[in-house]
Each structure stands twice: as structure tokens, then as C-alpha cells.
C-alpha positions in Angstrom: 116.5 146.4 106.5 117.2 148.4 110.0 113.8 149.1 111.6 114.9 152.7 111.7 115.4 153.9 108.3 113.9 153.6 105.2 111.2 150.9 104.2 108.8 151.5 101.4 106.7 149.1 103.0 106.2 151.5 105.4 104.7 154.1 103.2 101.1 155.4 103.6 100.9 157.4 100.7 98.2 156.2 98.3 99.3 154.6 95.0 96.9 157.4 93.3 98.3 160.3 95.1 102.0 159.1 94.7 101.0 158.9 90.7 99.6 162.2 90.5 102.5 163.9 92.2 104.9 162.1 89.6 102.9 163.2 86.6 102.5 166.8 87.9 105.0 169.3 87.6 107.0 171.0 90.5 105.2 173.9 91.5 107.9 174.7 94.2 105.6 174.2 97.3 106.6 172.0 99.8 102.9 170.3 100.4 102.6 169.1 96.8 105.0 166.5 98.3 102.7 163.4 99.7 103.5 163.2 103.3 104.2 166.9 103.9 101.5 169.1 105.3 101.9 172.2 107.0 103.5 171.3 110.0 106.5 169.1 108.4 106.8 172.2 106.0 107.4 174.3 108.9 109.9 171.7 110.5 111.9 171.8 107.3 112.1 175.5 107.0 113.3 175.5 110.8 117.2 175.7 111.9 119.8 177.9 112.7 121.8 176.9 109.5 120.4 178.2 106.3 121.9 175.2 104.2 119.9 173.2 106.0 116.7 174.9 105.9 114.4 174.0 102.9 111.5 176.1 102.1 110.8 174.4 98.6 110.6 171.2 96.6 113.4 172.2 94.2 115.6 172.1 97.9 114.1 169.3 99.4 115.2 167.6 96.0 118.5 169.1 96.1 119.3 167.9 99.8 118.0 164.0 98.3 120.9 164.6 95.8 123.1 166.0 98.0 123.3 162.8 100.2 123.8 160.8 97.5 127.5 160.9 98.6 130.7 158.5 97.8 131.2 155.5 99.7 134.6 156.2 101.9 135.7 153.2 101.2 134.9 152.2 97.2 134.8 156.2 96.3 131.8 154.9 94.3 128.4 156.4 95.0 126.3 155.0 97.9 123.7 152.4 97.2 120.1 153.2 97.0 119.4 151.9 100.3 121.9 153.8 102.0 121.0 156.9 100.0 117.2 156.2 100.8 118.5 155.8 104.5 120.1 158.8 104.8 117.7 161.1 103.4 114.4 159.2 105.7 117.5 160.1 108.5 118.0 163.5 107.6 114.1 164.1 108.0 113.9 162.4 111.3 116.7 165.2 112.4 114.6 168.3 110.9 112.1 166.6 113.6 109.7 165.2 110.7 108.0 162.3 112.4 105.2 161.3 109.8 105.2 160.0 106.6 108.8 159.7 106.6 108.8 156.7 104.3 106.4 158.0 102.1 108.2 161.3 101.5 111.4 159.8 100.8 109.5 157.5 98.1 107.7 160.2 96.7 111.0 162.3 96.3 113.1 159.3 95.2 110.7 158.2 92.5 110.2 162.1 91.2 114.2 162.4 91.3 114.1 159.1 89.1 111.8 160.2 86.7 114.5 163.3 86.2 118.0 161.3 86.9 117.1 157.3 85.6 118.7 155.1 87.9 118.7 157.1 91.3 116.4 155.0 92.6 115.4 151.3 92.0 112.3 150.0 94.0 113.9 146.4 93.5 116.6 147.2 95.8 114.1 146.7 98.7 112.5 143.4 97.9 
């Protein structure tokens, strides 16, 4: 794993907080995602391009899924670490400076409950 990218060991989200998020139904409020506070929510909603403005949890999940692109060489979907890195770097590009790895983990784990196989924590051992 690169030093500048997703690393689940760098997540500062408490296990019980993550578990509560995974069990709860989504409300759409961005701050329901562990690691996203009002400042991060404001950064995610910013930007001149409306397609890059994320104002709710459903759009954030959509952005995560959109980043699961096909590999240019194999035309197969990119692997889990590359996908998580892409989301981590997108969060960085939006100006999210804190809890990036935790946010990636929370969204990846939540999506994996709905679309099994999207995220595998074993890929990071």
C-alpha cells in the first residue's frame, strides 16, 4: 500500500461507531457517515461542477461506485485496493483532510452489505 492512499489501519473510526452505521438504515444526511462532520460535508457539496457536488449519503455511495471503473489493460473491474485508493484520492481532491481512510472504510463496508464483493478487508492484510 502506498503511503498516500487508503489504509484501513489509519482509520480512526471506532469499531462500535462503524458497526452502528452498518446496521442503521441510510437517512441521506452526509454527517451520518462516520468521519464526516459539518466541515467535510460542506467541502463535499462544494465545486463548480454540479456532477462533482455531493450533498447526501446516496450521492456519496454513487460516487464510490462510479470510481469502480474498468482497468484500461484488462477491461475487468479494478481491484479493491485500487478502487479504495481512487475514492480516498477523490476525497482528498474535495479538500477532506481528516478521517479519509475511515470514510472510505465506512462507505466501502456499507456498500458491501448491499453489493457483496465490492469490498474485501482481506485485500489489505
